[in-house]
C-alpha positions in Angstrom: 0.0 0.0 0.0 1.3 3.4 -0.9 1.4 5.8 1.9 -0.2 9.1 1.2 2.0 12.2 1.1 1.5 15.4 3.0 -0.4 17.1 0.2 -2.7 14.1 -0.3 -3.4 14.0 3.4 -4.5 17.6 3.3 -7.0 16.8 0.6 -8.4 14.0 2.7 -8.8 16.3 5.6 -10.5 19.0 3.4 -12.9 16.3 2.1 -13.8 15.2 5.6 -14.4 18.8 6.7 -16.7 19.3 3.7 -18.7 16.3 4.7 -19.0 17.6 8.2 -20.2 21.0 6.9 -22.7 19.3 4.7 -24.3 17.6 7.7 -24.2 20.7 9.8 -25.5 23.3 7.4 -27.9 21.1 5.5 -26.3 21.3 2.0 -27.7 18.4 0.0 -25.7 16.1 -2.3 -27.7 17.3 -5.3 -26.3 19.1 -8.3 -25.3 22.7 -8.1 -28.5 23.9 -9.7 -30.7 22.2 -7.0 -28.5 23.2 -4.1 -30.4 23.9 -0.9 -28.5 26.3 1.4 -31.2 26.6 4.1 -30.3 25.3 7.5 -32.9 23.0 8.8 -33.3 24.4 12.3 -33.7 27.9 11.0 -36.2 26.8 8.4 -38.3 25.1 11.2 -38.1 28.3 13.3 -39.5 30.4 10.5 -42.3 27.9 9.8 -43.2 27.9 13.6 -43.3 31.7 13.4 -45.6 31.6 10.3 -47.9 29.1 12.0 -48.9 31.8 14.6 -49.8 34.4 11.9 -52.8 35.2 9.7 -51.5 35.9 6.2 -54.7 37.2 4.4 -52.9 38.4 1.3 -50.5 35.5 0.8 -47.3 37.5 1.5 -45.6 34.3 2.9 -46.9 32.0 0.1 -43.3 31.1 -0.7 -42.8 29.7 2.8 -43.5 26.0 3.0 -42.2 22.5 3.7 -42.7 21.0 0.3 -39.6 20.0 -1.7 -40.0 22.9 -4.2 -40.2 25.4 -1.3 -37.7 23.8 1.0 -34.9 26.3 0.5 -35.8 29.1 3.1 -33.0 31.3 1.6 -35.3 31.8 -1.3 -38.4 32.8 0.8 -40.0 36.2 0.7 -38.1 38.6 3.0 -35.3 36.1 3.8 -31.6 36.6 3.0 -28.9 34.1 3.9 -25.2 34.4 4.2 -23.3 33.3 1.1 -20.5 31.8 3.2 -22.3 30.2 6.2 -25.9 29.7 4.9 -27.3 31.2 8.1 -30.2 33.6 7.8 -28.9 37.1 8.4 -31.8 39.2 7.2 -35.5 38.9 7.8 -37.5 41.9 6.4 -41.3 41.6 6.5 -42.0 45.3 6.8 -45.4 46.3 5.3 -45.0 47.9 1.9 -46.3 51.3 0.9 -48.7 51.6 -2.0 -51.8 53.5 -3.2 -51.3 56.2 -0.6 -51.1 53.9 2.4 -49.3 50.9 3.9 -50.8 47.7 2.6 -52.0 45.3 5.3 -49.4 42.6 5.9 -49.5 40.0 8.7 -51.3 39.7 12.0 -51.1 37.2 14.8 -48.6 36.4 17.6 -44.9 37.2 17.8 -43.6 33.7 18.3 -40.5 33.2 20.4 -39.2 30.8 17.8 -38.3 33.8 15.6 -35.5 34.6 18.0 -33.8 31.3 17.4 -32.3 32.9 14.3 -29.3 33.9 16.3 -27.3 35.0 13.3 -29.7 37.8 12.3 -28.1 41.1 11.7 -31.3 42.7 10.3 -34.9 42.2 11.6 -37.7 44.4 10.1 -41.3 43.7 11.1 -42.7 47.2 11.0 -46.4 47.8 10.5 -47.6 44.3 11.1 -50.2 43.5 13.7 -49.0 41.2 16.5 -52.2 41.5 18.6 -50.7 43.0 21.8 -47.9 40.3 22.0 -45.0 40.8 24.4 -41.5 40.9 23.2 -40.0 37.5 24.3 -37.1 37.6 26.7 -35.3 35.3 24.2 -34.7 38.4 22.0 -31.5 38.8 24.0 -30.0 35.9 22.1 -29.8 38.0 18.9 -26.4 39.2 19.9 -25.3 39.8 16.3 -28.2 42.1 15.3 -27.5 45.6 14.2 -31.0 46.7 12.9 -34.2 46.1 14.8 -37.4 47.6 13.5 -40.6 46.8 15.4 -42.4 50.1 14.6 -46.2 50.1 14.7 -46.5 46.4 15.4 -49.2 46.5 18.1 -46.9 45.1 20.8 -47.5 45.6 24.5 -46.2 44.6 27.9 -42.9 45.6 29.5 -39.7 46.2 27.6 -37.5 43.2 28.5 -34.2 43.9 30.2 -32.6 41.4 27.9 -32.5 44.1 25.2 -29.3 45.2 26.9 -27.6 42.1 25.3 -27.9 43.5 21.8 -24.6 45.3 22.1 -24.0 45.5 18.3 -27.4 47.3 17.7 -27.1 50.5 15.7 -30.8 51.0 14.7 -33.7 50.6 17.1 -37.3 51.5 16.4 -40.0 50.5 18.9 -42.3 53.4 18.2 -46.1 53.4 18.0 -46.6 50.4 20.3 -48.4 49.9 23.6 -45.6 49.2 26.0 -46.5 49.8 29.6 -45.1 49.6 33.1 -41.8 51.1 31.7 -40.1 52.5 34.8 -36.5 53.0 33.4 -34.4 52.8 30.3 -31.2 51.6 31.9 -30.9 48.8 29.4 -30.4 51.4 26.7 -27.2 52.7 28.3 -25.5 49.3 27.5 -26.1 49.7 23.7 -23.1 52.0 23.1 -23.2 51.4 19.3 -26.7 52.9 18.9 -27.1 55.6 16.3 -30.8 55.7 15.8 -33.5 55.4 18.6 -37.3 55.8 18.2 -39.6 55.1 21.2 -42.3 57.5 20.0 -45.9 57.1 21.2 -45.1 54.8 24.1 -45.9 55.8 27.6 -42.7 56.7 29.4 -44.3 58.9 32.0 -42.8 56.9 34.9 -39.2 57.0 33.5 -36.9 59.4 35.3 -33.6 58.4 33.8 -34.1 59.1 30.1 -31.8 62.2 30.0 -29.0 60.4 31.8 -29.3 57.4 29.5 -29.0 59.5 26.4 -25.9 61.1 27.8 -24.2 57.7 27.8 -24.7 57.0 24.1 -21.8 58.7 22.4 -22.6 57.6 18.8 -26.3 58.6 18.9 -27.4 60.8 16.1 -31.2 60.3 15.9 -33.6 60.4 18.9 -37.4 60.4 18.7 -39.4 60.4 22.0 -42.4 62.0 20.5 -45.7 61.6 22.4 -44.1 59.6 25.3 -45.6 61.6 28.2 -42.1 62.5 29.3 -41.5 64.8 32.3 -38.6 67.0 33.3 -35.6 65.5 35.2 -34.2 67.5 38.1 -31.1 69.2 36.5 -28.8 68.3 39.5 -29.4 64.6 38.9 -28.0 64.7 35.3 -24.2 63.9 35.2 -22.2 66.5 33.3 -19.7 64.0 31.7 -19.9 61.6 28.8 -22.5 63.8 27.1 -23.1 62.8 23.5 -21.9 65.4 21.0 -23.1 63.6 17.9 -26.9 64.1 18.3 -28.2 65.8 15.2 -32.0 64.9 15.3 -34.1 65.4 18.4 -37.8 65.0 18.4 -39.6 65.7 21.8 -42.9 66.7 20.3 -46.0 66.3 22.5 -44.7 65.6 26.0 -44.9 67.4 29.4 -41.6 69.2 29.3 -41.0 72.7 30.8 -38.3 75.3 30.5 -36.0 73.4 32.8 -35.3 71.0 30.0 -33.2 73.6 28.2 -30.4 73.1 30.8 -30.0 69.6 29.2 -30.7 70.6 25.7 -28.0 73.2 25.4 -25.4 70.4 25.8 -26.1 69.6 22.1 -25.9 73.2 20.8 -22.9 72.3 18.6 -24.5 69.3 16.9 -28.3 69.6 16.7 -29.6 70.1 13.2 -33.3 69.3 13.9 -35.1 70.2 17.1 -38.8 69.7 17.7 -40.2 70.9 21.1 -43.7 71.5 20.0 -46.8 70.8 22.1 -45.2 70.9 25.5 -45.5 73.1 28.6 -42.8 75.7 27.8 -43.6 79.2 29.2 -42.0 82.6 29.5 -39.5 84.1 27.0 -37.9 82.1 24.3 -34.3 81.5 25.5 -31.6 83.6 23.8 -29.3 80.6 23.7 -31.5 78.8 21.1 -30.0 81.4 18.7 -26.6 80.0 19.5 -27.4 76.5 18.0 -25.8 77.6 14.8 -26.2 74.2 13.0 -30.0 74.2 13.3 -31.9 73.8 10.1 -35.3 73.2 11.7 -36.7 74.6 14.9 -40.2 73.8 16.0 -41.7 75.5 19.1 -45.4 75.5 18.1 -48.2 74.8 20.6 -46.5 76.1 23.7 -47.0 79.1 25.9 -44.0 81.3 25.0 -44.4 85.0 25.5 -42.7 88.2 24.5 -40.9 88.6 21.2 -38.4 86.6 19.1 -34.8 86.9 20.3 -32.4 88.9 18.2 -30.0 86.0 18.3 -32.3 84.1 15.9 -31.0 86.4 13.1 -27.6 84.6 13.4 -29.0 81.1 12.6 -27.5 81.2 9.2 -28.5 77.6 8.4 -32.0 77.7 9.7 -34.6 76.8 7.0 -37.8 76.2 9.0 -39.0 78.2 12.0 -42.3 77.2 13.5 -43.6 79.5 16.2 -47.4 79.4 15.7 -49.9 78.9 18.5 -48.0 80.6 21.3 -48.6 83.9 23.2 -45.9 85.9 21.4 -46.6 89.6 21.2 -44.9 92.7 19.8 -45.0 94.4 16.4 -44.5 92.5 13.2 -42.0 95.0 11.8 -39.8 94.4 14.9 -40.1 90.6 14.5 -39.0 90.9 10.9 -36.0 93.1 11.9 -34.9 90.5 14.5 -34.9 87.8 11.8 -33.2 89.9 9.1 -29.6 88.8 9.8 -28.0 86.0 7.8 -31.2 84.1 8.6 -33.1 86.0 5.9 -30.9 84.3 3.3 -31.6 80.7 4.4 -35.1 80.9 5.9 -37.7 78.9 3.7 -40.6 78.4 6.1 -41.8 81.0 8.7 -44.9 80.2 10.7 -46.1 82.9 13.2 -49.8 82.3 13.1 -52.1 82.2 16.2 -50.0 84.7 18.3 -50.7 88.2 19.5 -48.4 89.9 17.0 -49.7 93.2 15.7 -49.0 95.8 13.0 -48.6 95.7 9.2 -46.4 93.5 7.1 -43.3 95.6 6.5 -41.7 96.1 3.1 -38.6 94.5 4.4 -40.2 91.1 3.9 -39.0 91.3 0.3 -35.4 90.5 1.6 -36.4 87.0 2.5 -35.8 85.7 -1.0 -35.8 82.0 0.0 -39.2 82.0 1.6 -41.4 79.1 0.4 -44.0 79.3 3.2 -45.3 82.4 5.1 -47.9 81.8 7.8 -49.3 84.9 9.4 -52.9 83.7 10.0 -55.1 84.3 13.0 -53.0 87.0 14.6 -53.7 90.7 15.1 -52.1 92.0 11.9 -53.6 95.0 10.1 -53.0 97.5 7.3 -52.7 96.9 3.6 -50.7 94.1 1.9 -47.5 95.5 0.4 -46.9 94.8 -3.2 -43.3 93.8 -2.3 -44.7 90.4 -1.3 -44.9 89.8 -5.0 -41.1 89.7 -5.1 -40.9 86.5 -3.1 -40.6 84.5 -6.2 -40.0 81.2 -4.4 -43.2 81.5 -2.3 -45.4 78.3 -2.5 -47.8 78.8 0.5 -49.2 82.1 1.7 -51.5 82.0 4.8 -52.8 85.4 6.0 -56.4 84.5 7.0 -58.3 85.8 10.1 -56.6 89.2 10.5 -57.6 92.8 10.0 -56.0 93.3 6.6 -57.8 95.8 4.3 -57.4 97.4 1.0 -57.3 95.9 -2.5 -55.3 92.9 -3.8 -54.5 93.3 -7.4 -52.6 91.1 -9.9 -49.4 93.1 -9.2 -49.3 91.4 -5.8 -49.0 88.0 -7.5 -47.6 88.6 -11.0 -44.2 86.9 -10.2 -45.4 84.2 -7.8 -45.3 81.4 -10.4 -44.6 78.7 -7.7 -47.6 79.6 -5.5 -49.7 76.5 -4.7 -51.6 77.4 -1.5 -53.4 80.6 -0.9 -55.3 81.5 2.3 -56.7 85.0 2.7 -60.1 84.4 4.3 -61.8 86.4 7.0 -60.3 89.7 6.2 -61.6 93.0 4.7 -59.8 92.5 1.5 -61.1 93.3 -1.9 -59.6 91.0 -4.7 -59.7 93.0 -7.9 -58.2 91.1 -10.8 -58.8 92.2 -14.3 -61.2 90.0 -16.4 -58.5 88.9 -18.8 -55.7 88.3 -16.3 -54.2 84.9 -16.3 -52.3 84.1 -13.1 -48.8 82.6 -13.4 -49.6 80.0 -10.8 -51.7 76.8 -10.5 -53.2 76.7 -7.0 -53.9 73.5 -5.1 -55.8 75.2 -2.2 -57.8 78.4 -2.6 -59.3 79.8 0.6 -60.8 83.3 0.1 -63.9 83.1 2.4 -65.4 86.6 3.1 -63.0 88.3 0.7 -64.8 90.6 -1.7 -64.7 88.9 -5.1 -67.9 90.0 -6.8 -70.2 91.1 -8.1 -69.2 89.0 -11.1 -68.0 85.4 -10.8 -64.2 85.6 -10.6 -63.0 84.9 -14.2 -59.4 84.4 -13.1 -60.4 81.0 -11.6 -60.9 79.8 -15.2 -57.1 79.1 -15.3 -57.0 77.1 -12.1 -57.2 73.5 -13.1 -55.5 71.6 -10.3 -57.2 72.7 -7.1 -58.4 70.2 -4.5 -59.9 72.8 -2.1 -61.8 75.9 -3.1 -63.7 78.3 -0.7 -65.0 81.5 -2.1 -68.0 81.6 0.2 -69.3 85.0 1.3 -67.6 86.7 -1.6 -70.4 89.0 -2.6 -70.9 87.3 -6.0 -74.2 88.1 -7.7 -74.0 86.1 -10.8 -74.7 82.7 -12.3 -72.1 80.0 -12.1 -70.4 79.8 -15.5 -70.4 76.4 -17.3 -66.6 76.3 -17.4 -66.4 76.2 -13.6 -67.6 72.6 -13.4 -64.9 71.5 -15.7 -61.9 73.0 -14.0 -60.3 70.5 -11.8 -60.6 66.6 -11.7 -58.9 66.8 -8.3 -61.5 68.9 -6.5 -62.7 67.3 -3.2 -64.1 70.3 -1.3 -65.9 73.2 -3.1 -67.6 75.9 -1.1 -69.6 78.6 -2.9 -72.1 79.3 -0.1 -73.4 82.6 1.2 -73.3 84.4 -2.1 -76.1 85.6 -4.4 -75.6 82.9 -7.1 -78.7 82.3 -9.2 -79.8 80.1 -12.0 -80.1 76.3 -12.4 -77.3 73.8 -11.9 -76.2 71.7 -14.9 -75.8 67.9 -15.0 -72.6 67.4 -13.0 -72.2 63.7 -13.6 -70.4 64.4 -16.9 -68.1 67.2 -15.7 -64.5 66.9 -14.5 -65.7 67.1 -10.9 -67.0 63.6 -11.5 -63.4 62.4 -11.7 -62.4 63.5 -8.2 -62.5 61.4 -5.1 -64.7 62.1 -2.1 -66.3 65.3 -3.5 -68.0 67.7 -1.0 -70.1 70.6 -2.4 -71.6 73.5 -0.4 -74.0 75.7 -2.4 -76.1 76.8 0.5 -77.4 80.3 1.1 -77.7 81.3 -2.5 -80.6 81.9 -4.9 -80.2 78.8 -7.1 -83.4 77.5 -8.6 -84.7 74.7 -10.8 -84.7 71.0 -10.0 -81.7 69.1 -8.6 -79.1 68.0 -11.1 -77.5 64.6 -11.6 -74.6 64.7 -9.2 -71.5 62.5 -9.6 -71.5 59.2 -7.8 -68.3 60.3 -6.0 -70.2 63.0 -4.0 -69.9 62.4 -0.3 -71.7 65.6 1.0 -74.0 68.2 -0.5 -75.4 71.3 1.1 -78.2 73.0 -0.9 -80.1 74.5 2.0 -81.5 78.0 1.9 -81.8 78.3 -1.9 -85.0 78.6 -4.1 -85.6 74.7 -5.5 -85.4 71.8 -4.1 -88.3 69.6 -5.2 -86.9 66.2 -6.0 -84.5 64.3 -3.7 -83.7 60.7 -4.4 -81.0 58.9 -2.5 -82.1 55.3 -3.1 -79.7 52.3 -2.9 -76.9 53.9 -1.0 -75.3 53.2 2.4 -76.6 56.2 4.3 -77.0 55.4 8.0 -78.2 57.0 11.2 -81.4 58.8 11.7 -83.2 60.6 8.8 -82.2 64.2 9.2 -84.8 66.5 10.6 -83.6 69.3 8.3 -85.2 67.6 5.3 -88.6 68.6 6.7 -87.4 71.8 8.3 -85.6 73.4 5.3 -86.9 71.6 2.2 -90.5 72.8 2.3 -90.8 72.7 -1.5 -89.9 69.0 -1.7 -92.3 67.0 -3.8 -90.5 63.7 -4.2 -88.5 62.1 -1.3 -87.0 58.7 -2.0 -84.7 57.2 0.6 -85.3 53.5 -0.2 -82.8 50.8 0.5 -80.4 52.5 2.9 -79.5 51.9 6.5 -81.5 54.7 8.2 -82.7 53.8 11.7 -84.7 55.3 14.6 -88.1 57.0 14.4 -89.6 58.7 11.4 -89.0 62.3 12.3 -92.2 64.4 12.8 -90.6 67.1 10.7 -91.4 65.1 7.6 -95.0 66.0 8.2 -94.0 69.6 7.3 -93.5 68.5 3.7 -97.0 69.7 2.7 -96.1 69.5 -1.0 -95.0 65.9 -0.9 -96.4 63.5 -3.5 -94.1 60.5 -3.3 -92.6 59.5 0.1 -90.6 56.3 -0.1 -88.7 55.2 3.1 -88.9 51.5 2.4 -86.2 48.9 3.1 -84.4 50.6 6.0 -84.3 49.9 9.7 -86.8 52.5 10.8 -88.7 51.9 14.1 -91.3 53.5 16.3 -94.8 54.5 15.2 -96.1 55.9 12.0 -96.4 59.7 12.8 -100.0 60.7 13.6 -99.3 64.0 11.8 -99.3 62.3 8.5 -102.6 64.1 7.8 -100.6 67.3 7.3 -99.3 66.1 4.0 -101.9 68.3 2.4 -101.0 67.6 -1.2 -102.0 64.0 -0.6 -105.1 65.1 1.3 -106.6 67.8 -0.8 -108.3 67.2 -4.1 -107.3 69.0 -7.2 -103.9 69.9 -5.7 -101.7 72.3 -7.6 -98.8 69.8 -7.4 -100.1 68.1 -10.5 -99.0 71.0 -12.5 -95.3 70.6 -11.7 -93.0 69.9 -14.6 -90.3 67.4 -14.1 -88.3 67.8 -17.2 -85.0 68.7 -15.5 -82.6 66.2 -14.1 -82.8 64.3 -10.9 -80.3 63.1 -8.3 -78.4 59.8 -8.1 -78.3 56.6 -10.1 -82.0 55.9 -9.4 -82.9 58.5 -11.9 -82.2 58.9 -15.6 -79.2 58.2 -17.6 -75.6 59.3 -17.1 -74.7 62.1 -19.5 -78.2 63.5 -20.1 -81.0 65.2 -18.2 -83.2 62.6 -16.5 -86.8 62.4 -17.6 -87.9 59.4 -15.6 -87.8 58.0 -12.1 -87.6 54.4 -10.7 -90.6 53.8 -8.5 -91.9 50.7 -6.6 -95.4 50.3 -8.0 -97.7 47.4 -7.0 -94.7 45.4 -5.8 -92.5 45.9 -8.9 -89.9 48.5 -9.7 -90.9 50.5 -12.7 -89.6 53.6 -14.6 -92.0 56.5 -15.0 -91.5 59.3 -17.5 -92.0 62.9 -16.7 -95.4 62.8 -18.2 -96.6 60.3 -15.6 -94.5 61.5 -12.5 -97.0 64.2 -11.8 -99.8 61.5 -11.4 -98.0 59.6 -8.7 -99.3 59.8 -5.1 -97.4 57.2 -3.1 -96.4 56.4 0.5 -94.2 53.4 0.9 -92.9 52.6 4.4 -92.5 48.8 3.8 -89.7 46.6 5.0 -88.8 48.4 8.2 -89.4 47.7 11.9 -92.4 50.1 12.5 -94.7 49.3 15.5 -98.0 50.5 16.9 -101.2 51.0 15.1 -102.0 52.4 11.7 -103.0 56.0 12.6 -106.6 56.8 11.8 -105.3 60.1 10.2 -104.1 58.1 7.2 -107.7 58.0 6.0 -107.6 61.8 5.4 -105.1 61.3 2.5 -107.9 61.2 -0.1 -105.5 61.7 -3.0 -103.2 58.7 -2.1 -103.0 56.2 -5.0 -100.7 53.6 -3.3 -100.1 52.8 0.3 -97.5 50.2 1.3 -97.0 49.4 5.0 -96.0 45.7 4.5 -93.3 43.8 6.3 -93.3 45.8 9.6 -94.5 45.0 13.1 -97.8 47.0 13.0 -100.7 46.0 15.3 -104.3 47.0 15.8 -107.2 47.3 13.3 -107.4 48.8 9.8 -108.8 52.4 10.2 -112.5 52.2 9.8 -112.7 55.2 7.5 -110.2 53.8 5.0 -113.0 53.6 2.5 -113.0 57.3 2.0 -109.6 57.0 0.3 -111.5 56.4 -3.0 -108.4 56.9 -5.3 -106.4 54.0 -3.8 -105.3 51.7 -6.5 -102.8 49.6 -4.4 -102.9 48.7 -0.7 -100.4 46.4 0.8 -100.6 45.7 4.6 -99.1 42.2 4.5 -96.7 40.6 6.9 -97.6 42.6 10.0 -99.5 41.7 13.2 -102.8 43.5 12.3 -106.0 42.1 13.7 -109.7 42.5 13.9 -112.4 42.4 11.2 -112.0 44.0 7.8 -113.8 47.4 7.9 -117.0 47.6 5.9 -115.8 50.8 4.2 -113.1 48.9 2.3 -115.8 47.7 -0.1 -116.0 51.4 -1.3 -112.4 51.3 -2.7 -113.7 50.9 -6.2 -110.4 51.6 -8.0 -108.4 49.1 -6.0 -106.3 47.0 -8.4 -103.8 45.5 -6.0 -104.6 44.3 -2.5 -102.4 42.3 -0.1 -103.6 41.6 3.5 -101.8 38.3 3.9 -100.0 37.0 6.9 -101.7 39.0 9.6 -104.2 38.1 12.3 -107.4 39.3 10.7 -110.6 37.6 11.6 -114.2 37.3 10.5 -115.8 37.4 7.0 -114.1 38.7 3.9 -116.2 41.6 2.6 -118.5 40.7 -0.2 -118.2 44.0 -2.2 -117.8 43.7 -6.0 -114.2 45.0 -6.0 -113.0 43.0 -3.0 -114.3 39.8 -4.6 -112.0 40.3 -7.6 -108.9 39.3 -5.6 -107.8 35.7 -5.3 -106.8 33.8 -2.1 -103.2 35.1 -2.2 -104.5 38.5 -1.0 -105.8 37.0 2.2 -103.7 33.9 3.1 -101.9 33.7 6.4 -104.9 34.9 8.4 -106.3 31.7 10.1 -109.4 33.4 11.5 -110.4 35.0 8.2 -113.1 33.2 6.2 -115.4 33.4 3.2 -114.6 33.7 -0.5 -112.0 33.4 -2.0 -110.4 31.6 1.0 -113.3 29.3 2.1 -116.8 28.7 0.6 -118.5 29.8 3.7 -117.9 31.0 7.2 -118.8 29.3 10.5 -122.4 30.2 11.5 -122.9 31.7 8.1 -126.6 31.0 8.1 -127.0 32.6 11.5 -125.1 35.7 10.3 -127.2 35.9 7.1 -130.5 35.7 9.1 -129.5 38.7 11.2 -128.1 41.2 8.8 -129.3 44.0 11.1 -127.0 43.0 13.9 -124.0 42.6 11.5 -124.6 46.1 10.1 -125.0 47.5 13.6 -121.6 46.0 14.4 -120.1 47.6 11.3 -121.7 50.9 12.4 -120.1 50.8 15.8 -116.8 49.6 14.5 -116.6 52.5 12.1 -118.0 55.0 14.6 -115.6 54.3 17.4 -112.4 55.5 15.7 -114.3 58.4 14.3 -114.5 59.7 17.9 -110.7 60.1 18.1 -109.5 63.6 18.2 -107.4 63.4 15.0 -110.2 61.9 12.9 -112.6 64.4 14.2 -110.4 67.3 13.4 -110.0 65.9 9.9 -113.7 65.6 9.6 -114.1 69.2 10.6 -111.8 70.2 7.7 -113.9 68.3 5.2 -117.4 69.4 6.5 -116.4 72.9 7.7 -119.1 74.5 5.6 -121.8 72.4 7.2 -121.2 72.8 10.8 -124.6 74.2 11.6 -126.0 71.8 14.2 -128.0 72.3 17.4 -125.2 70.8 19.5 -122.9 73.6 18.5 -125.3 76.3 19.8 -125.8 74.3 23.1 -122.0 74.2 23.4 -121.6 77.9 23.1 -124.4 78.6 25.6 -122.6 76.3 28.1 -119.2 78.0 27.7 -120.8 81.4 28.0 -121.7 80.5 31.6 -118.3 79.0 32.3 -115.1 81.0 32.5 -112.8 79.8 29.8 -109.3 81.2 29.5 -108.7 80.6 25.8 -111.4 81.6 23.4 -109.9 79.6 20.6 -110.2 76.5 22.7 -113.9 77.2 23.2 -114.4 77.5 19.5 -112.5 74.4 18.6 -114.4 72.3 21.2 -117.7 73.6 20.0 -116.8 72.8 16.4 -115.8 69.3 17.5 -119.1 68.8 19.3 -120.9 69.9 16.1 -118.8 67.6 14.0 -119.7 64.7 16.3 -123.4 65.6 15.9 -123.1 65.6 12.2 -121.2 62.3 12.3 -123.9 60.6 14.4 -126.6 62.0 12.1 -124.8 60.7 9.0 -124.3 57.2 10.4 -127.9 57.0 11.7 -129.1 58.0 8.2 -126.9 55.5 6.5 -127.9 52.8 8.8 -131.6 53.5 8.2 -131.0 53.2 4.4 -129.3 49.9 4.9 -131.9 48.4 7.1 -134.5 49.2 4.5 -132.5 47.3 1.9 -132.4 44.2 4.2 -136.1 44.2 5.0 -137.3 42.1 2.0 -134.6 39.4 2.5 -135.4 39.2 6.2 -139.1 38.8 5.6 -138.5 36.0 3.1 
């Protein structure tokens, strides 16, 4: 046997090592193209982590145990080392798209995840871990450098084992629900940290946060926004080992006071970004802030600072953004501008001074701030005229000067060079905006807020060039004009348009074909004008419309939407001219508001297929168009367009409406709309009795109260509704005998009384007998044709017609005694109220002291009405008894 040489022995050793590596890291003996680098234990750890998650969108569909998905190094979000095969990156951060972060994963944060001890990067931001706690095993990730658990819905305490992550450079635990955090000592061990965010976690019990920060020499970024932080006693903060590398510090929305400045000034040579907004700072703004010469952004808004702006601020030569709004700063604006006019005037891009107590005019010196992109001077106490020198700020993008005491005229010379202007707010001033009719502005505005500025009397023609706005408010502009057609085709991005409180007149066009129809979530306010005509077709993207206090609203149809809550009372209070109200198939709930009884012109009221409850309003008799014969409503012309998809066709004026008629949805043209008289309250949860006052609606053609929970009897006087063609009371809990007066409904073509608790004999009138059994089924105690050939004791009933008619008389007489029906009867027979009972009533009251004379008259009229009612019924009964005499004798 030949003994191997030294070189051959080395090859053998290398081969044995390779075999050992194969068994330890899971490399298979397949060809190079099929090589699986995934380490088995780490693959199982990931699968255990996945098992505790809900993956609705299939983000982890590549993770699996099948052969073709066995290599975890190829899984979504996983990256393995090219040399060792260990997983070194796991990034499952939710991705951003379509204007928001797409939903990713939800479930539990499994401890198995922290078995991946070779991780250097772990990103799980914006997933939902259902209030999971961070496992203590996180301390085993001793190689990790980047840990991002931002907005993960985590809770519980912060484990002290985080102190083991000594290589960590990036840590984001912001926007979670950590509680019981009493100290941040573990942070002081992470000396490699450069980036820390604990924002929006409750650190109100932490007293060592400033000391801990001092011990992190490499820290450059710190966000403790919204952490409920409190001041630390200055003497307890060590003066050594202070970080001098911190450039970004965000302490927005805490409980800090001016004593914090003692600690802050330690970073005066490094800070570039400082946000102290929404805290408890009071008194004067410290002069030393003006010595932080590297600052580019300083935010002091929403505090209680007083006095003026320190002169030292003029030396902040690198400052770009200065936010001081919503404080108690005072003094004169010219003095403020002087204090800022050092080298700062060359760098300053954003200046916000709104909501302070600064007074005076805007000085001409403002033109020296050439770099300004944003100037916010709203809601202060500024006055005077606007200097034309503001037009020299050629970089200006946003100008907010609303809610002051500015006066004078704004002309095109103020804006002729502001080609970059995008946002303009000048509302609530005494400004007159006077642009020539042919002037074309050099800018395209996104936001135009000119409320209460004088713009009229003509509609501002310069708006014709503005084709990119999303917000427009020219309300209260003194405009006495019609809205030009070009206005509705300006901007496909419009989402809020306010033209209210002007004197706009004329009719609105069909808006469903304009560019406004392309915007998202459109809200339009046209209230308090003089608009007239019928409502136009609005785009389907409209989310709010205000048309109150105009001349016209007659037709409102909002069928088949998702409106919820109670039916607004203002429909009855403000839309007194309404003729058609259709709210079918929505999610309205609660009672039917009594204010709908104020719609005296209503011809079609459809509230069906909602979740309405309570009683049918007794005041339904006040719908006088449905009660009075030969109403003027029949003369209305409905040739203009209607609202919503229920009506008409897109792109043209609607000339028809979709209406439920005799159980079927049908389209009615404008020639037939004026003939409709309908009340449809079906498919709700209405309770109580059918009010007797419904019988006063003599013009009603269709009444549908089906599929509710109504109880009681059918009103006895329903027979006086002689024009009824369709009556549906099915699927309720109505009871009693069918009133004799129903036999007088000679035009009735559709009748459905099924599935109630009616009893007794079906009426034998010629019209009632035309209906088949389907109109009466589901009433076990109801008998007679067409349900059954005869009724129990039929012969006995036939031999005593007098008693039956007497029952009919008392059954119809009793409801007539109710106050509502009596008052209705008074209205019908007002010209005949000459009855002896009336004279007896007045004689009685003449001897009794009555406080209200009107009450005396009403009561006497009621007494007379009852007398007439009794006389009418007695007379009718006498006639009927004569008709029965021959059959009784035979």
